N, C-alpha and C positions, 0 to 999 in steps of 0.2 A: 504494500500500499504506500501511497505517496502524499506529499503536501503539495497542494496546488497553490502557486503564488501569482495572483493576478495584480498586474501593476505596469509600470513604465519601464522602458529601456531608454537610455540617453547617453549621449557623449557629453562629457564635461570638459570644456576647454578652459584652463585656469592660467591666468597671466599675472605676473607680478610687476607693478609699476615701482621702480626703485626711488621713489619720492612720495610726497604727500598731495593728494588731490587738491587740498585747500590752497597750496602754493600756486595752483594753475587755473583756479576758478575765481573769477572776479564776482563777488557777491551782487554788485549792482548791475551786472550784466546777465544774470541767469535767465532773464526773459529772451535773450538771444544767444543762448549758449552754443558755442561752436569750439570744441576742444579736441585735441588729439594727444593720446598718451603713448609714448614709446615704451614697449614692454619686451625687454630682451630675454626675460625668462618665461617660458610657456610650457605647459605640459597638457596632454590630452588623456583623460581618464575614461574608463568604461563605468557607467553609473546607471541611474534609473532604479526605482524602488524595487521592481521585480528582479532585475539582475543582481542588485546588491543583496537582497534578502536571500535569493537562491544560492548565491555564492557563499554566504555565511553558513547556510544549512549544509552545503556540501562539505565544508570544513569540519562539521560535526558528524560526518559520515551519515547524513540523513538523506533518504530517498526524496528528491524534490522535482516538481515539474513547474517550471516558470511558464507564464502566459503573458503575451503582450504583443503589440504591434510596432513594426519598425519600417524604416524607409529604404530607399534604393541605395543608401550609403552604409548599410549595415555590415558589409563585408568584413572589415577589421574586427568588429565586435564579434561577429560570428565565428571567426578564426580563434578569438580568445575564449569564447564559450566551448568550443571544441577542445581546445588545449587543456582547460580546466575541467573538462568532461561534464559540462552542463547540458542537459536536454534542450534541443531546439525544436522539438516536434510541434509545439504550440506557440512558436514565436513566428508571427505571420508578417510577411512583407506586403506592404500596401503600395501599389504602383503610383508613381507621380508624387511621392512624398519623400521628405527627409526624416531620418530618425530624430526624435526629440533631442534638443541639445541646449545646454546653458554655456554662455560665454561670460566668464567671471574675471574681473580685473580687481586685484587687491593692491592697496598702497601700504606704505610703511607704518601707518597708524592702524592698519588691519580694517580699514574701511573698504567696502566692496561696491562695485557697480556691476550689476548682472542684467544680462539680456537672455530671455528664454524663448525658444522657439519649440512649440508643442508637436509640431509636425504630425507624424503617423499616430502619435498618442491619442489624437482626437478620433481615431477610428477603432478604439479598443473594443467597442461593442461587436465588431464582427467576429471576435472569439467568443465561443460559448463554453461555460463551465462543463456542460454535459459531453463535450468532445473529448475531454480528458478522462481516461478510465483509471480505475483503481485508486480513487482519491477518497481519503477519510478525514481529511482536515484541509482547511484553506485559509487564505488571507485576501482580503480586498484592500489593496494599498493604493497610494495616489496614482491616478491614471486619468483618462478622459472621463468627462462627466457622465455621459451615457453608459460607458463601460462600467464605471463603478456601481451605478444604479442597477444595471441588468445583471452584473455578476453576483451582487448581494442577493438579488431576488432568486437567481438560478441556484446558488448555494442552499438557500432556504427551502426552495421547492424540492431539491434533491435530498434534503435532510442531512446535509454535510455541514458539521459545525465549522464556523469560521470566525476569524478576527476581523473587526472593521478597524482599519488604520487610516483615517482621513488625511492626516499629515497636512501638507501644503494645499491639498485639494479641498479642505474644509470650507474656505469662503465660497466655493461654488454652490453650496447647498443651503436652502432655507431651513427654518426650524421644523416645518412639517416633514420635509424630506429626511432630515437627520433622525427625527423620532421613528420614522418608518425603518430607516436603516438600523437604528438600535434595536427595534423589535425583531428584526430579522437576524441580527448577529448574535453570537454566543458570547463574544468578548469584544471589548473596546480598548484600544491602545492609542494613547495620545501623550503628548508632553504637557507640562503644567500650564503653558500658554494656551494650548488647543483645548485643554479641559475647561479653562475659563470661558473660552469662545463657545464651546459646546453648550455651557450653561446659559450664556447670554442669547444664543441663537434659539435654543429650544424653550427657554423660560424654566427648565427644570434645574433643581438643585442637584449638587453632586450625589447626595444620598438617593434622589429619585432616579438618576441616571443609573446608579448602581443597581437599583431594583429591577431595571429593564434587561440586564444581562447577567451572565454567570460571574463575570469579573471585569473590573475596570483597572487597567494597568496605566499608571501615570508615571512618566520618566521626569527626573528633575536634575539632569546633568550631573555635575559634581556632588550633588546632594544625595544622589542614589535615586530610588524610585519607590513607588508605593503600589501595592496590589490590593484592591478593595473587592472582598468577597462577602456579600451580605453585610452584616454589621462588623465584620472583622477587617482589619487593616494590617497587612504584612508590610513592614517597613524594611526595604532591602537596601543595604549599604552599597556605596559605590566601590568597585573593585579598585585595587591598587594599580597605578600606571607607572611605568618606568620613564616615560617622557611624554610630553604633549606635542604632537605634530600637527594634527588636522582633525577637527570635530566632524567634518563632512562625512555623512554615512554612518555615524555612530548609532543613530536611531534605527537604521535598517539592520545593523549588526545586533542590536539589542533584540529586535523582533525575530531575527533568526534564532537566537537563544530561546526566546519565548516559545516559539513554534516547536522547537526541539523538545523542550520540557513538556508541552502539552501533548505532543504526539507520543511520548514515551511514558505518560501517565505519572510524571513526577510531581511531588507536592510543590505548593507555591513557593515556599522558602528556597528550595533548591532551584526551581525553574528561574525565579527572579535573580538568583545569584549567577546561574549560568549566563542569563541575558546581560547582566551587569558586566561580567567579565568579558563577554564578546565585544561590548562597546569599548571597554578599556583597552582591549588588544588592538582594536581598529584605530583609536585615537593616536596611537603610537606610530602610524604610518600615513604618509600622504596618499591621497586617492581613497577610493571606496572599496577596491578589490586587490589591494596589494598586501595585505596581511595574511599570514599563514601560520600554522602550528600543527604539531602531531598530538595524538591522544595523551602521551605522557607529559608533554610540555603544558597542555591545557590542564591536566590534573595537578601539576606542580604549581601553576599559577593560581588555581582554584584554592589550593591549601595555603598559599602565601597570602591571598586576599582575606580568606574567611576562617582560617584556623582549623579546618577539618577536611577530611579527604572526601572527594567526589565519588559517590558510589554508582 
């Protein structure tokens, strides 16, 4: 049996401006802004929520089936997926489109200017949950609007438990839609900002949201995470990091650990700690799919962070 990961695939082009934006933007001229930044350092990473979550699950030796839509320029990403042995059966190329991509320029103050092109992501609904066989757990992660709506409905109709992970797609939905998605989902996974936005959009308190699903998982960055199950709150500490390089993709790494724990019937305390450690390992590397480890290394890191052996 496999975990179906519905979501985006994207190229992340990351550029570093070796100065500060504020030194080159005239505040009294922003109404007629015309600037160019020389960026000698650039890297292109393989990203997107489906790609990232699937990659992290593969590191945990979990059988995973990613599902998403991509464009005519997906060749290099496809080669990468083949190299790391990620299944491409349900990665659908949409003619006449580009793969979703983000162009991110960062300055020396760690400010960012980002342009995002959704491209093929807007066609996510052409994929159907029912097309993937042997699925017993899923996740609806950020993707095209119609795709997220339809995939959630298809999971629910098929009786397959799934995690609703709205992420950066949360602003696309109104309160009524979010309530429907909550009622269809088994689990909700958000960061603390998204948790607050969910409450504001739906008009539901956190306690009422928790009542709609089996568990609400809230990540809080360096402060760890919380897993709300009924009236119980499991406070999960942040795992120890050896260095801080790049937070991009840490949420996806966490969700990979979360799905691994759910798929293997682990208790919430263990599941949360595995997820926390996945995020910590990812933050030590630039990019979203450049970290790796073996089973023994993961076990050692787990004991280092939490003081007991992972069983």
